[in-house]
N, C-alpha and C positions, 0 to 999 in steps of 0.2 A: 511087776505082773503083768498080765496080759489084760492092755484097756478093751481087746475084745470080750474079754470072758466076762468083767463085769457090767459091761453095757449090754449085755444078754440077758445078763438078771434082772436089769433094770427095763429093759424094754419086756423082758418076758411076764414081771410082776405088772408092770402097768396095764399090760393087755389084760394078763386075766381080771384088775382089778376090771377093767373096762365092758368084759367080756362077763361078768357077773360070778365068775369062778369063786373071787377072794369079795368078799362083802365091806363093807361099811362096818368097824367095829370088832370085824372077826382079828382072832389072835392070829399071829405066822407062826412058823415053824419054826425050831431050834434053828442055831444058826448050824447047831453040826450036820440036823438034817437038812438043811438046804443045800450045806457044804456039798453032800454025800449025791444031794439029788441033781445038782451042777455038775459036779463031778471040778469040783474045784476046792482051793482052801480058805480057810475059815476070812484072812485077814481078805482076803476076796469078796466073800458073805459081807465080812464088815463094813466093806468101802461100799459096795453097792447099797446095804441099808442106811447109810449116813446120806447119801446123794441121796436115795427116795425122802427121806426122811427133811432133807434139804428143799425140795421140791414141792413138799406140805402134803405126801403121798401115806407117809408111815408115822406111826407116832407111837414114842415110849413110853411105859407106863412103869414106874419105878417098883421094883419084882416080881412085875407080872410078863415083861415084857414087851415085844414090839406088835404094835395093832395096824389095823388098817385106817387111816382118818378118818375119823365122823366131821371134821369139820369143811374144810373148803375144799378139798379133795375130791368129797360126796356132793357138795354144789357141783362141782364143775362137772362129775359124769351124770348127774341124774335131770342136768338140762336136755335141752336139743341140741346144743353145739357141745360137740364133744372138744372141750379146750386139753386134753392129754394131745388130740392128734398135733394141734395146731405145736401146742410144746414141744413134741416128739419131731413133728419134722421142722421147723421153721431155722432157717439159714442163722438166726442170732441163737445161738444152744444158750444153756443156764450155763454159768461158769460153775468148773468141776468144785467139789465138796471144799477144800483148801478157803479157796476165794470168796466161797460165801460165807464158811465160817468165820475167816478173817475178818471182811465187811463187816459182820455182825459184832464181835465182839471190839474191834477197834473203838467202839464205840461204850464201850463197858469202864467206868475208871476205877474197876478194881483189879482190872487187867495189868498187868506189866508186860509191855509190847518188846519182845528183840529183835523185832524184824521192820518194823516200819520204816519206811523207806520216804520221810519226812522233818522237817524242820521237828524240831520240842517248841510248847508254845512261848518259851523264853527266850528263844531262839530269833521268833520270828518279831519286826521293828513295828509292831504299832504306835509306840509310842513316836514314833517318827511318820509315821501314816496322820496320823491327826498333825502333828506340828503342820506337813504340807498344807492341809486342808485351812487351818487356821492360817499360815501365812495369806491363801488364798483369798480372802473376806473381804477384800476389795476389790476383787477380780469375780469378774463375769462366769458365773460356772454352768454349762452346758448339760443337760441330760439327756440332747435328741440323739437320734440315731448317727454314727459317725459314716464317714462314707466309706465305701467298701474293702477297699487295701487296708483300710483302720487310721483313727488319728494325725492328722500329716506332722503335730506336733511330738506324738511320741515315733512316728516312723524317721524325723530326723535325729533323735534321740539313739535309735536304733542304728542308723547308719553310721553315727559317731565312736557308736559301742563296739559294731563290726569292724570299723575303722582300726581298733585296738590292737584286733586279732587278726589284722592281717588283711582282712576285707574289704576288697573294695564295691560298693552296690552305692542306690541310689534311691530315694522313695520308692522308686516304681518294681524296682527290684524283692519290696516286703510287703507280706501280709501279715497283720495282726490277726492272731488269734487267741480264741480263749483256750488256752495254754497248750502246750506239746500234742496233748490227746488230741485238739480237736485237729490238727495238724496233720496229724495220722490220718484222720477219719477223711479229709477233705482229699488230702492224697488217693486215698483208696478208692472215693467217689468219681473222685474228678481224672484221673491218668489210669485206672486199671481195667482188665475187661476181664469175663471168664478165662481166657486164653493166656491170659499173663502169667508170668512165676515171678513169685517173693522169694527173693532170697536171703535167707538170716545167719546170724550168725547164731549159734544153740551151745550152750547156754543164752536165751534171749528174755529180755523183757516184756515181748510183744509178746512172748506165747501166753502171758499173765492178763491179757486184757484180749477182748474180741474182736475187737478195733478192726481187722486185714479179715475175720473169722466170715463177715459179714458177704464176701463175695466167692467166687466157685475160684478164685484162681489157687494154681499149685502151690504151696508154700515147699520152699526148697533149702533147707537145711545144709548147714557146714558150719563144722563143729573151729572151734577158734583155733585151737591145735592145728587142724588141716591146712584152715587159711593161713597161717603163718608161714607151717611146711611148703606149702606151695606155692609162695607168693608170686611165683611167676608164670603160673598156668593154671589160674583159680577154674577154669573155665573149658570146658568140655569142645573139642574144635568140631565141627561143625552140627552144633547144638541150635535150636532156632529161640533166641532171646529174643523174640521180636515185643511189645509191649511189658515188659520185665520190668522189675526194678533190683537193685541189692538195699537190704536196710542192714543199718550197720549202727554202732554206739563206739566210735574208732577210740576216744576220749576218756576214762573211769570208765568203764562197760559196767552195767547192772545185768548179772549181779556178779558179775568174777572180776572185774577191776580194770581188765584188759587195759592197756595203752600202748597199739602200735606203733611205730615208731615212724618217723618223717616219711622213711624212705619205703614203708611197707605201705604208708596210707597212699604216697604215691601212685603207688604200681598199684592197686589195687582200682584206683581212678584211672590210671592207663589202659587196664586191663577190659574196665569196664565202658571208658568210651571204643574201643575198638570193639567192642561185641553192642555198641547199643543201650547199657544198659546204662539209664537215671540209674543215681546215689540218691537214696536217705539218708542225711548223715543226724544223728541226732545227740545234738551236743549241749545237755542242758546242764551237765554236771562239770564242766572244763574248768568254770570258773575256782570252783575249792578243788583244785589242783594244789597239795601242800607244799610242791616244792618252787625253786626261784621263780623259774621258767614256763609259764604257761605252756601246753601241748599246744602246736600250731594245728588248728582244723581242717580236713579236706580241702573247705570252698578256700582255704587262704591260698592251696598251693596251684599249680601250672595245669592245663590242661579238665578246670574244675568247672566249666558250663555246663555241665552233667549232674552237678551236685546240687539238690535240695536240701537246704540248711535247715535244723529245726533247731530253735533259739527257745527258750523260757526264765520265768523270774517263780519260777513252781517249786523250786528244789532251793535256791539263791534268797529268797528273798519271804515269800508266801505263799501257800498252794490256793489261800482264799482267793487269792489277789484274781487269779483265773488271766496271765498273761503271757503268752506266746508268741511266735513270729516265725513267718517261711522265707525263708532269701533265697530265690533262683533267677530263673530269666524272667524278663518283663511278661514275657506272652502265655509260660506256665501262672505266674501271679495275680496277672489279669483273668484267666478261667477259675484260679481258687478262689476269687475274692468273689467275683460273680458266684458260683457256689454257695460261700460261706451265706452270700445274701441271702441265697435260698433258703440256706439253713435256718438262720436264728436273726440275721440283721446285723453279725459282729459281735466282738464282746463288748462288755459295760463300759459306760463311754467314762463314768469316774474313776474304773479303773484304770482306763487309759491316762485317765490326766493326771493321776497318781504314778502308774509307771513313765511317763516321763519327765515329771520332775523328779522321781528317784532316780532314774537313770545320769542325769546331767547333770543332779548335786549330792546324791548319797552313796552311790552303790560303791563306787570303790572303796570307801573306807568301810564302810557295813562288812565287804569280803573280808579285807581284809582281820578286823576283828572274825568274823564268823570261822574264820579258819582258824584261828588259832584256839577257838572255843571248840571244835568240834579235833584237833590234832588232842587237844588233854584230853575227851571224850573216846577219842581212837586209844590211845596211851592204856588208860584204864581198862577200857573191854581188854585189849589183848592180854596185860595183866591177866585178867581174873583167866583168860581160855589159859595161859598159860598155867596158873593154879590149879585148876579144876580139870580141864578138858585136855591138856594136852595126853594123856594116855587112848583119848577117843579118837583124834581125828587131829588131822594139821589144817595151817591155812598160809596164806602171805600177806604180807604186810599192808595195808593199800593206801598206796599214794595220794588219796584225796577221797574224794566226796564219803559216803554214808556205809559201805559195803565191807563187810569178810564171809569171805565165798570158803564154808568148814566145810571139811570133805571128812567123814565118817570114817575110820576104821579098825569098826569093831563092826559086831553082826547086831544091828537092832533096825526092826519095821518103823521109818521114820513117821508112818503112818498113825501107830499103835501111840508114837512118842509125841508128835504132834495133838495126841488125843490124853492121852494124859500130861503132858504138861499144861492142858487147859484147866485141869484138874484143881493144881496146884496156882492157880490164874496166870499160868506164862503165857506167850501167844510166840509161837518161834513161826518160822516162814521154812518149808521143806523145798528142796532142790527143784524138787518134782511140778512145782508150779511154772519152772522157766524153764524146763525138759525133762522130757516124759519117762527118760532113761537115766536122772539124776537124782538116781532113791536113794541113794548116800551121802547126799550133802543137804547142806542147811544155809540158808543167806541171814545171816546177820546184820543187824544194824546198831549202830551205835548214837545216829543222830537224835531218836525221839525218846529214849529214856534220860532219867534223870539220872546224872552222874554218880545221885547216893542210893542206887539202886542198883547197878553194875555187878558190883564185887557179889552181893545177895541173890539176886538174882542167877548167874553164873550158877551158884552153890546148888543153889534150889535144882537146876537144871539136872546139874551134874546128880542130885538123891534122885532122881528119876529116872535118868539112864544107869543108874547102879541097881534099880529094881526089877529093870527090864532085863539084867544080863544072867 
């Protein structure tokens, strides 16, 4: 489906409302009539209307139809400030319909979440967090701002943690962040300019967040298959890569679960060095490798001073702890730490205190236990897929982390499937979130759903698919 077509409908309807051609409370034409007017198919109309509903522009009245909102959009267009102009032209665009709907429904207790990429509440060690705080009753606990690069005690523990991964660094190579997402934001704000090229793998998690869409730098996607097939000549000779970066998740990639070999990682490093391109290595899943020997990060390989390493406790310990870090050249860290202080004065001092003790005393045992639980949930999910959805698509067995990248082999409109599944209180994550061309993919996750819900939820999803065929 062409993004241009549905965007044209969205923009045109907003324009008609702004100009008074469509008035608050007015009923829209039928989907069939709208499709004929714009010369598109009905699925494009459905997507356009859903986006406008998520903006608050339109409302659905059951059994009556779709109407121009009389509430918040009406207040926007009747004031002297034309808020729709700001919304339409802002560099920080609204997330696409899927993301907004997922963000809304993930807080609904009645929804079964088949795609959520975070630990289930029973996998988060809240009891141990309390134990850490109880142990420190006699210690002086400070809640003042920490220094720009982060709490010294925590950075010392991150140095030890990184050493286990084969990365040699010191406290001045580390900037503590409020999760890895803030690390991405700091890199965007601190290192990129409008002339930059942001070279990314696709599909990619980076498409599901707007962190790097607030600058006018050009995104240059390379498919993972292309990268692996052209590992010796990724970049075109004579191209200008000045001020550009290469973002990748080289171990347990989200969403595909791809892991480059050590040789592939080294070749990517060497080619980026040759072209003067820094690498942003997102390594937040590597601790969840199910095999005996964890993949070596790029930052541990030769010639890797151009690598900015992102780590985090959000996927392995707790998303609410909001602790991540960047490991990079000392001058880069100094610059990013200064920028961080201008933004939020640093991550929570209490979270940094807990994280320091956590990495020192608890992390290794927790990871070993967590991996066993995740492997069990993975196997249950794979069994359910084999039982119920093997006629509908295929997938690879994950080597770690949370995700199953499911490729549909039947003709189903995933947008309709997404909405029909919601009616059954099932929430899935369409592949289009991670790549606009991945319209035949679904990203499943076994990390959040309870073990006892897996089989029944996949069976119910199959019933939805059956109705659509």
